[in-house]
C-alpha beads as a LAMMPS data file, in Angstrom:
LAMMPS data file: protein, C-alpha beads

377 atoms
376 bonds

1 atom types
1 bond types

-500.0 500.0 xlo xhi
-500.0 500.0 ylo yhi
-500.0 500.0 zlo zhi

Masses

1 110.0

Atoms # bond

1 1 1 -0.275 0.069 -0.238
2 1 1 1.415 3.604 -1.151
3 1 1 1.641 6.685 0.749
4 1 1 -1.423 7.822 -1.318
5 1 1 -3.239 4.847 -0.805
6 1 1 -3.177 4.942 2.845
7 1 1 -4.267 8.442 3.160
8 1 1 -7.169 7.342 1.479
9 1 1 -7.907 4.092 3.642
10 1 1 -7.461 6.301 6.934
11 1 1 -9.535 9.181 5.753
12 1 1 -12.450 9.628 8.135
13 1 1 -15.623 9.069 6.612
14 1 1 -19.174 10.207 7.174
15 1 1 -21.479 7.574 9.102
16 1 1 -24.205 7.730 6.132
17 1 1 -25.036 10.338 3.404
18 1 1 -26.181 13.167 5.747
19 1 1 -29.803 13.970 5.395
20 1 1 -31.809 16.732 6.941
21 1 1 -35.730 17.034 6.909
22 1 1 -37.313 20.481 8.553
23 1 1 -40.527 20.050 9.774
24 1 1 -43.083 22.576 9.018
25 1 1 -41.844 25.792 10.637
26 1 1 -38.336 25.038 10.776
27 1 1 -37.278 26.297 7.586
28 1 1 -35.349 28.904 8.220
29 1 1 -33.085 27.771 10.819
30 1 1 -32.249 24.375 8.715
31 1 1 -31.912 26.673 5.448
32 1 1 -29.190 28.223 7.546
33 1 1 -27.827 24.592 9.058
34 1 1 -27.316 23.328 5.346
35 1 1 -24.909 26.855 4.289
36 1 1 -22.777 26.099 6.996
37 1 1 -22.846 22.352 6.163
38 1 1 -22.004 23.279 2.438
39 1 1 -19.287 25.850 3.477
40 1 1 -17.442 23.418 5.359
41 1 1 -18.172 20.102 3.240
42 1 1 -17.171 22.344 -0.307
43 1 1 -14.365 19.424 -1.002
44 1 1 -16.831 16.515 -0.808
45 1 1 -20.174 18.330 -1.915
46 1 1 -18.624 20.048 -5.584
47 1 1 -21.799 20.923 -6.839
48 1 1 -23.078 22.552 -3.554
49 1 1 -25.982 20.208 -3.596
50 1 1 -28.537 20.466 -0.371
51 1 1 -28.480 17.999 2.691
52 1 1 -31.937 19.450 2.859
53 1 1 -34.679 16.665 1.924
54 1 1 -38.451 17.106 0.892
55 1 1 -40.803 16.061 2.980
56 1 1 -44.155 17.143 4.046
57 1 1 -47.409 16.510 5.827
58 1 1 -50.652 17.090 3.784
59 1 1 -53.343 17.175 5.554
60 1 1 -57.163 16.340 5.071
61 1 1 -60.036 18.355 5.203
62 1 1 -61.202 16.286 8.838
63 1 1 -57.445 17.475 9.919
64 1 1 -56.558 14.124 9.509
65 1 1 -52.425 14.391 8.089
66 1 1 -50.149 11.647 6.924
67 1 1 -46.258 12.055 6.292
68 1 1 -44.982 11.555 2.963
69 1 1 -40.836 12.054 1.876
70 1 1 -40.168 12.929 -1.450
71 1 1 -36.831 11.634 -1.917
72 1 1 -34.776 8.712 -1.433
73 1 1 -33.298 7.938 2.222
74 1 1 -32.325 4.567 1.804
75 1 1 -29.031 4.380 3.562
76 1 1 -28.821 7.962 4.902
77 1 1 -27.855 9.394 8.386
78 1 1 -31.216 11.101 8.867
79 1 1 -31.409 14.315 11.218
80 1 1 -35.188 15.705 11.860
81 1 1 -35.403 18.785 12.855
82 1 1 -38.979 19.622 15.029
83 1 1 -39.909 22.575 16.656
84 1 1 -43.136 21.616 18.587
85 1 1 -43.391 24.647 20.266
86 1 1 -44.231 26.635 16.636
87 1 1 -47.873 28.016 16.779
88 1 1 -46.854 29.676 13.612
89 1 1 -47.987 27.333 11.298
90 1 1 -51.868 26.531 10.958
91 1 1 -54.129 23.566 8.957
92 1 1 -57.004 23.599 7.897
93 1 1 -59.807 22.020 9.332
94 1 1 -63.518 21.731 8.335
95 1 1 -62.596 25.053 6.387
96 1 1 -61.357 27.227 9.634
97 1 1 -57.430 28.147 10.050
98 1 1 -56.059 26.137 13.045
99 1 1 -52.909 26.891 14.854
100 1 1 -50.980 23.696 15.430
101 1 1 -49.923 22.569 19.142
102 1 1 -47.138 21.070 20.690
103 1 1 -49.182 17.520 20.522
104 1 1 -50.006 18.180 16.461
105 1 1 -46.570 19.002 15.272
106 1 1 -45.477 15.646 18.162
107 1 1 -47.742 13.740 15.772
108 1 1 -45.954 15.300 12.385
109 1 1 -42.724 13.839 13.924
110 1 1 -44.105 10.479 14.233
111 1 1 -45.311 10.507 10.644
112 1 1 -42.319 11.400 9.099
113 1 1 -40.812 8.909 10.683
114 1 1 -42.980 6.261 9.889
115 1 1 -42.525 7.057 6.563
116 1 1 -38.442 6.927 6.716
117 1 1 -39.644 3.127 7.219
118 1 1 -36.667 2.541 8.463
119 1 1 -34.966 2.297 5.484
120 1 1 -32.631 5.347 7.047
121 1 1 -29.083 4.043 8.511
122 1 1 -29.758 6.234 11.445
123 1 1 -32.131 8.966 12.534
124 1 1 -31.625 11.791 14.597
125 1 1 -34.430 13.952 15.979
126 1 1 -33.470 17.279 16.793
127 1 1 -36.191 18.805 19.051
128 1 1 -34.724 22.275 20.405
129 1 1 -37.526 22.421 23.263
130 1 1 -38.557 19.214 24.635
131 1 1 -41.968 18.026 23.646
132 1 1 -43.881 18.224 26.905
133 1 1 -40.772 18.881 28.884
134 1 1 -42.426 20.573 32.198
135 1 1 -44.462 17.139 32.494
136 1 1 -41.233 15.494 33.335
137 1 1 -42.513 14.419 36.932
138 1 1 -45.168 13.087 38.881
139 1 1 -46.860 14.837 41.945
140 1 1 -50.224 12.573 41.600
141 1 1 -52.185 10.749 39.580
142 1 1 -50.841 12.322 36.529
143 1 1 -49.393 11.342 33.049
144 1 1 -45.956 11.814 32.183
145 1 1 -46.285 12.886 28.511
146 1 1 -42.124 13.331 28.094
147 1 1 -41.094 9.854 29.194
148 1 1 -43.761 8.554 27.147
149 1 1 -42.213 10.431 23.962
150 1 1 -39.241 9.583 24.141
151 1 1 -39.662 6.014 24.538
152 1 1 -42.210 6.208 21.446
153 1 1 -39.302 8.092 19.449
154 1 1 -36.813 5.188 20.308
155 1 1 -39.388 2.064 19.521
156 1 1 -39.717 3.517 16.551
157 1 1 -36.145 3.449 15.414
158 1 1 -34.929 7.030 16.513
159 1 1 -30.975 6.558 17.816
160 1 1 -30.362 10.213 18.796
161 1 1 -32.826 12.524 20.857
162 1 1 -30.810 16.253 20.379
163 1 1 -32.525 19.120 22.685
164 1 1 -31.833 21.848 24.711
165 1 1 -31.777 23.594 28.089
166 1 1 -34.193 20.544 29.230
167 1 1 -36.143 21.428 31.943
168 1 1 -35.169 18.699 33.902
169 1 1 -32.496 16.429 32.188
170 1 1 -33.447 13.251 34.157
171 1 1 -35.994 12.438 31.654
172 1 1 -33.437 11.004 29.738
173 1 1 -33.712 7.981 32.719
174 1 1 -36.574 6.911 30.080
175 1 1 -34.321 5.896 27.670
176 1 1 -31.357 4.940 29.119
177 1 1 -29.972 2.906 26.148
178 1 1 -30.200 5.457 23.554
179 1 1 -28.276 8.298 22.604
180 1 1 -29.442 11.777 24.493
181 1 1 -28.301 14.861 24.678
182 1 1 -29.195 17.995 26.535
183 1 1 -27.072 21.257 24.887
184 1 1 -26.848 24.683 25.972
185 1 1 -26.243 28.213 25.076
186 1 1 -23.977 29.212 27.170
187 1 1 -21.482 30.200 25.080
188 1 1 -24.032 31.811 22.532
189 1 1 -25.639 34.061 24.914
190 1 1 -22.028 35.050 26.750
191 1 1 -21.058 35.867 23.020
192 1 1 -24.437 37.862 22.278
193 1 1 -24.172 39.722 25.419
194 1 1 -20.459 41.096 25.082
195 1 1 -20.852 42.289 21.368
196 1 1 -24.060 43.780 21.893
197 1 1 -23.401 45.516 25.593
198 1 1 -19.501 46.200 25.297
199 1 1 -19.646 48.718 28.023
200 1 1 -20.559 46.521 30.624
201 1 1 -17.395 45.405 33.636
202 1 1 -17.778 41.753 33.896
203 1 1 -15.951 41.345 37.370
204 1 1 -17.768 39.976 41.140
205 1 1 -17.656 44.165 42.087
206 1 1 -20.119 45.096 39.057
207 1 1 -22.557 41.899 38.112
208 1 1 -24.144 39.157 39.575
209 1 1 -25.457 35.941 37.970
210 1 1 -28.967 35.751 39.691
211 1 1 -31.294 32.333 39.495
212 1 1 -35.026 32.957 39.684
213 1 1 -36.055 29.698 41.875
214 1 1 -34.564 27.053 42.859
215 1 1 -34.780 24.623 40.448
216 1 1 -32.882 26.695 37.601
217 1 1 -29.828 27.024 40.220
218 1 1 -27.101 23.940 38.372
219 1 1 -27.720 26.187 35.338
220 1 1 -26.986 29.837 36.875
221 1 1 -23.953 27.900 39.067
222 1 1 -22.111 27.105 35.586
223 1 1 -22.676 30.941 34.426
224 1 1 -21.615 31.893 37.544
225 1 1 -18.226 29.753 37.498
226 1 1 -17.397 30.193 34.222
227 1 1 -18.125 34.193 34.502
228 1 1 -16.582 34.524 37.770
229 1 1 -19.337 36.511 39.083
230 1 1 -20.906 35.967 42.632
231 1 1 -24.708 34.063 42.631
232 1 1 -27.976 35.394 44.200
233 1 1 -31.268 33.512 44.236
234 1 1 -35.065 33.734 44.654
235 1 1 -37.163 31.189 45.920
236 1 1 -40.768 30.882 44.777
237 1 1 -43.175 30.898 47.629
238 1 1 -46.982 29.596 46.414
239 1 1 -49.873 29.077 47.232
240 1 1 -50.500 25.347 47.332
241 1 1 -54.705 25.380 48.005
242 1 1 -55.143 26.459 44.647
243 1 1 -53.978 25.234 41.403
244 1 1 -54.107 28.243 38.040
245 1 1 -53.220 27.170 35.085
246 1 1 -52.255 23.592 35.598
247 1 1 -49.679 25.322 38.794
248 1 1 -50.022 26.412 41.736
249 1 1 -49.388 30.142 41.816
250 1 1 -46.471 32.069 42.937
251 1 1 -47.449 34.541 45.842
252 1 1 -44.031 36.337 46.181
253 1 1 -40.002 35.338 45.602
254 1 1 -37.839 36.092 48.256
255 1 1 -33.999 36.409 47.292
256 1 1 -31.362 34.905 49.153
257 1 1 -27.544 36.505 48.225
258 1 1 -25.043 39.153 48.778
259 1 1 -25.583 43.124 48.259
260 1 1 -26.381 44.116 44.883
261 1 1 -26.844 47.299 45.270
262 1 1 -25.117 49.437 42.378
263 1 1 -24.453 46.079 40.539
264 1 1 -25.368 45.232 36.765
265 1 1 -27.486 41.483 37.300
266 1 1 -27.830 38.533 34.994
267 1 1 -31.038 36.791 35.710
268 1 1 -30.872 33.141 33.627
269 1 1 -33.839 30.764 32.847
270 1 1 -34.972 28.347 30.749
271 1 1 -37.785 29.816 29.126
272 1 1 -40.078 32.917 29.251
273 1 1 -43.568 31.562 29.511
274 1 1 -45.562 34.257 30.869
275 1 1 -43.253 36.793 31.717
276 1 1 -45.161 37.432 34.997
277 1 1 -42.435 35.868 37.239
278 1 1 -39.271 37.152 35.460
279 1 1 -41.086 41.050 35.560
280 1 1 -41.609 40.091 39.578
281 1 1 -38.321 39.122 39.695
282 1 1 -36.253 42.143 38.061
283 1 1 -38.899 44.050 40.378
284 1 1 -37.166 42.884 43.288
285 1 1 -33.521 43.238 42.101
286 1 1 -34.673 46.634 41.526
287 1 1 -36.262 47.366 44.835
288 1 1 -33.123 46.448 45.911
289 1 1 -31.165 48.923 43.968
290 1 1 -29.599 46.758 41.308
291 1 1 -28.218 48.882 37.944
292 1 1 -29.147 46.996 35.072
293 1 1 -31.172 43.855 34.594
294 1 1 -30.554 41.337 32.181
295 1 1 -32.387 38.300 31.112
296 1 1 -30.904 35.156 29.270
297 1 1 -33.529 32.898 28.608
298 1 1 -33.494 29.915 25.929
299 1 1 -36.524 29.973 24.717
300 1 1 -38.973 33.527 24.754
301 1 1 -42.787 32.223 24.499
302 1 1 -44.129 35.089 25.593
303 1 1 -47.644 33.096 25.938
304 1 1 -49.269 36.285 27.056
305 1 1 -47.864 38.428 24.730
306 1 1 -44.962 41.282 24.718
307 1 1 -47.347 44.302 26.159
308 1 1 -45.869 42.953 29.826
309 1 1 -42.056 43.270 28.403
310 1 1 -42.650 46.847 26.691
311 1 1 -43.959 48.452 30.054
312 1 1 -41.344 46.981 32.304
313 1 1 -38.703 48.252 29.182
314 1 1 -40.419 51.605 29.638
315 1 1 -40.540 51.853 33.552
316 1 1 -36.810 50.476 33.640
317 1 1 -37.154 47.166 35.295
318 1 1 -35.243 45.580 32.051
319 1 1 -32.658 46.532 30.165
320 1 1 -32.197 43.764 27.994
321 1 1 -33.808 40.323 27.269
322 1 1 -31.774 37.624 25.354
323 1 1 -33.410 34.764 23.536
324 1 1 -32.341 32.259 21.248
325 1 1 -34.502 31.833 17.331
326 1 1 -34.355 27.506 18.482
327 1 1 -37.988 27.745 18.710
328 1 1 -40.465 29.539 16.810
329 1 1 -40.764 33.854 17.675
330 1 1 -43.327 36.162 17.449
331 1 1 -42.409 38.467 14.217
332 1 1 -43.394 41.391 16.268
333 1 1 -39.809 40.673 18.556
334 1 1 -37.353 41.269 16.245
335 1 1 -38.407 45.131 16.324
336 1 1 -38.114 45.588 20.098
337 1 1 -35.276 47.950 21.415
338 1 1 -35.622 45.227 24.834
339 1 1 -34.736 42.198 22.720
340 1 1 -31.122 40.269 21.567
341 1 1 -32.023 37.274 19.239
342 1 1 -29.017 34.881 20.063
343 1 1 -28.603 32.718 16.735
344 1 1 -27.876 28.955 17.338
345 1 1 -28.146 27.642 14.090
346 1 1 -23.814 27.471 13.279
347 1 1 -23.946 25.403 16.434
348 1 1 -26.877 22.909 15.454
349 1 1 -24.810 22.647 12.320
350 1 1 -21.780 21.936 14.253
351 1 1 -23.104 19.181 16.219
352 1 1 -24.963 17.685 12.799
353 1 1 -21.574 17.748 11.408
354 1 1 -19.867 16.014 14.410
355 1 1 -22.128 13.594 15.057
356 1 1 -22.086 12.531 11.147
357 1 1 -18.392 11.973 11.324
358 1 1 -19.312 9.704 14.588
359 1 1 -16.956 11.990 16.893
360 1 1 -16.849 13.202 20.440
361 1 1 -19.216 16.005 21.203
362 1 1 -17.336 16.685 24.690
363 1 1 -16.135 20.235 23.566
364 1 1 -19.491 21.422 21.804
365 1 1 -21.517 19.748 25.473
366 1 1 -18.738 22.451 27.829
367 1 1 -17.571 25.129 25.593
368 1 1 -15.659 26.220 28.876
369 1 1 -12.204 27.345 26.788
370 1 1 -14.094 29.323 24.454
371 1 1 -16.068 30.980 26.765
372 1 1 -12.963 32.139 29.076
373 1 1 -11.056 33.236 25.513
374 1 1 -14.490 35.669 24.674
375 1 1 -14.168 37.061 28.463
376 1 1 -10.425 37.868 27.637
377 1 1 -10.814 39.998 24.567

Bonds

1 1 1 2
2 1 2 3
3 1 3 4
4 1 4 5
5 1 5 6
6 1 6 7
7 1 7 8
8 1 8 9
9 1 9 10
10 1 10 11
11 1 11 12
12 1 12 13
13 1 13 14
14 1 14 15
15 1 15 16
16 1 16 17
17 1 17 18
18 1 18 19
19 1 19 20
20 1 20 21
21 1 21 22
22 1 22 23
23 1 23 24
24 1 24 25
25 1 25 26
26 1 26 27
27 1 27 28
28 1 28 29
29 1 29 30
30 1 30 31
31 1 31 32
32 1 32 33
33 1 33 34
34 1 34 35
35 1 35 36
36 1 36 37
37 1 37 38
38 1 38 39
39 1 39 40
40 1 40 41
41 1 41 42
42 1 42 43
43 1 43 44
44 1 44 45
45 1 45 46
46 1 46 47
47 1 47 48
48 1 48 49
49 1 49 50
50 1 50 51
51 1 51 52
52 1 52 53
53 1 53 54
54 1 54 55
55 1 55 56
56 1 56 57
57 1 57 58
58 1 58 59
59 1 59 60
60 1 60 61
61 1 61 62
62 1 62 63
63 1 63 64
64 1 64 65
65 1 65 66
66 1 66 67
67 1 67 68
68 1 68 69
69 1 69 70
70 1 70 71
71 1 71 72
72 1 72 73
73 1 73 74
74 1 74 75
75 1 75 76
76 1 76 77
77 1 77 78
78 1 78 79
79 1 79 80
80 1 80 81
81 1 81 82
82 1 82 83
83 1 83 84
84 1 84 85
85 1 85 86
86 1 86 87
87 1 87 88
88 1 88 89
89 1 89 90
90 1 90 91
91 1 91 92
92 1 92 93
93 1 93 94
94 1 94 95
95 1 95 96
96 1 96 97
97 1 97 98
98 1 98 99
99 1 99 100
100 1 100 101
101 1 101 102
102 1 102 103
103 1 103 104
104 1 104 105
105 1 105 106
106 1 106 107
107 1 107 108
108 1 108 109
109 1 109 110
110 1 110 111
111 1 111 112
112 1 112 113
113 1 113 114
114 1 114 115
115 1 115 116
116 1 116 117
117 1 117 118
118 1 118 119
119 1 119 120
120 1 120 121
121 1 121 122
122 1 122 123
123 1 123 124
124 1 124 125
125 1 125 126
126 1 126 127
127 1 127 128
128 1 128 129
129 1 129 130
130 1 130 131
131 1 131 132
132 1 132 133
133 1 133 134
134 1 134 135
135 1 135 136
136 1 136 137
137 1 137 138
138 1 138 139
139 1 139 140
140 1 140 141
141 1 141 142
142 1 142 143
143 1 143 144
144 1 144 145
145 1 145 146
146 1 146 147
147 1 147 148
148 1 148 149
149 1 149 150
150 1 150 151
151 1 151 152
152 1 152 153
153 1 153 154
154 1 154 155
155 1 155 156
156 1 156 157
157 1 157 158
158 1 158 159
159 1 159 160
160 1 160 161
161 1 161 162
162 1 162 163
163 1 163 164
164 1 164 165
165 1 165 166
166 1 166 167
167 1 167 168
168 1 168 169
169 1 169 170
170 1 170 171
171 1 171 172
172 1 172 173
173 1 173 174
174 1 174 175
175 1 175 176
176 1 176 177
177 1 177 178
178 1 178 179
179 1 179 180
180 1 180 181
181 1 181 182
182 1 182 183
183 1 183 184
184 1 184 185
185 1 185 186
186 1 186 187
187 1 187 188
188 1 188 189
189 1 189 190
190 1 190 191
191 1 191 192
192 1 192 193
193 1 193 194
194 1 194 195
195 1 195 196
196 1 196 197
197 1 197 198
198 1 198 199
199 1 199 200
200 1 200 201
201 1 201 202
202 1 202 203
203 1 203 204
204 1 204 205
205 1 205 206
206 1 206 207
207 1 207 208
208 1 208 209
209 1 209 210
210 1 210 211
211 1 211 212
212 1 212 213
213 1 213 214
214 1 214 215
215 1 215 216
216 1 216 217
217 1 217 218
218 1 218 219
219 1 219 220
220 1 220 221
221 1 221 222
222 1 222 223
223 1 223 224
224 1 224 225
225 1 225 226
226 1 226 227
227 1 227 228
228 1 228 229
229 1 229 230
230 1 230 231
231 1 231 232
232 1 232 233
233 1 233 234
234 1 234 235
235 1 235 236
236 1 236 237
237 1 237 238
238 1 238 239
239 1 239 240
240 1 240 241
241 1 241 242
242 1 242 243
243 1 243 244
244 1 244 245
245 1 245 246
246 1 246 247
247 1 247 248
248 1 248 249
249 1 249 250
250 1 250 251
251 1 251 252
252 1 252 253
253 1 253 254
254 1 254 255
255 1 255 256
256 1 256 257
257 1 257 258
258 1 258 259
259 1 259 260
260 1 260 261
261 1 261 262
262 1 262 263
263 1 263 264
264 1 264 265
265 1 265 266
266 1 266 267
267 1 267 268
268 1 268 269
269 1 269 270
270 1 270 271
271 1 271 272
272 1 272 273
273 1 273 274
274 1 274 275
275 1 275 276
276 1 276 277
277 1 277 278
278 1 278 279
279 1 279 280
280 1 280 281
281 1 281 282
282 1 282 283
283 1 283 284
284 1 284 285
285 1 285 286
286 1 286 287
287 1 287 288
288 1 288 289
289 1 289 290
290 1 290 291
291 1 291 292
292 1 292 293
293 1 293 294
294 1 294 295
295 1 295 296
296 1 296 297
297 1 297 298
298 1 298 299
299 1 299 300
300 1 300 301
301 1 301 302
302 1 302 303
303 1 303 304
304 1 304 305
305 1 305 306
306 1 306 307
307 1 307 308
308 1 308 309
309 1 309 310
310 1 310 311
311 1 311 312
312 1 312 313
313 1 313 314
314 1 314 315
315 1 315 316
316 1 316 317
317 1 317 318
318 1 318 319
319 1 319 320
320 1 320 321
321 1 321 322
322 1 322 323
323 1 323 324
324 1 324 325
325 1 325 326
326 1 326 327
327 1 327 328
328 1 328 329
329 1 329 330
330 1 330 331
331 1 331 332
332 1 332 333
333 1 333 334
334 1 334 335
335 1 335 336
336 1 336 337
337 1 337 338
338 1 338 339
339 1 339 340
340 1 340 341
341 1 341 342
342 1 342 343
343 1 343 344
344 1 344 345
345 1 345 346
346 1 346 347
347 1 347 348
348 1 348 349
349 1 349 350
350 1 350 351
351 1 351 352
352 1 352 353
353 1 353 354
354 1 354 355
355 1 355 356
356 1 356 357
357 1 357 358
358 1 358 359
359 1 359 360
360 1 360 361
361 1 361 362
362 1 362 363
363 1 363 364
364 1 364 365
365 1 365 366
366 1 366 367
367 1 367 368
368 1 368 369
369 1 369 370
370 1 370 371
371 1 371 372
372 1 372 373
373 1 373 374
374 1 374 375
375 1 375 376
376 1 376 377
């Protein structure tokens, strides 16, 4: 075997031909991922052909649906991107325009997996915000929707599930023999923050990390450690005698931590739902004479509209809210002065590229050195 033959022999080859399926509502982020992959693989992809496969889930007039794939998937390494929280997608049912619920999106995902029909070499589902991730534990006689969904997907042949900032990572115990990765936008958040607010001083004397509740402490401890900042926490005092919108309402937020007077604070949480808790936390911080309140949240749901945050911004309670493009965003959110969008498409492209070549994800899972470098700069 000569030297050139040896090079070809040892060359790392992909697990299978790469194919990406964008579920309805994920076309924008999928096209960005496709762009990066084509750019990185110019040598292998001489003609610049797309990695996106054409697929659809058409609906009958009754609302029933089916999954259709218009290209071959045989022997391919398939990555299916699904945003189950995209209520901006609608379908016709009995002549009415109906917004798709998480359940509708999840059913469509299963339809596409069924249409693949076991012909792909490997299937990976990229679900940025995990379906029913908040229904992760049983407090009384109630369903465990997230665990059931994970088991359903793996029983249909899905080998890996990729998600971000999972509400409770312990749900992966439901599928212990399959790949399950929980990524976090730590680096992208800090990078966007430093670029957007170049004049802030990131040190213990001028800034703190705040957790809005006890459940988010591990998330905030990471930011506190890599940014070398002090850490504070609120705990939620709830009224356990009543249930409102499926949960016990918060009576008040109590603060635990050192003096924050005159300091900038970063409040870190996995999601903004109605926004009531986040604004209440910001109000409490301002009462303690915090200088500026910044919010890092992977998922900006804003289930009760944006007006609350408009008002909070006008009153000076919140300086800036950073959310990712991992899920659907209200179109008007892009024009808000108080909002900055953190683009995660390049990061997802790195994940897909790494998995397709069967390489380790360790560096992507924990980018401590990259964060240190950007803070030093």
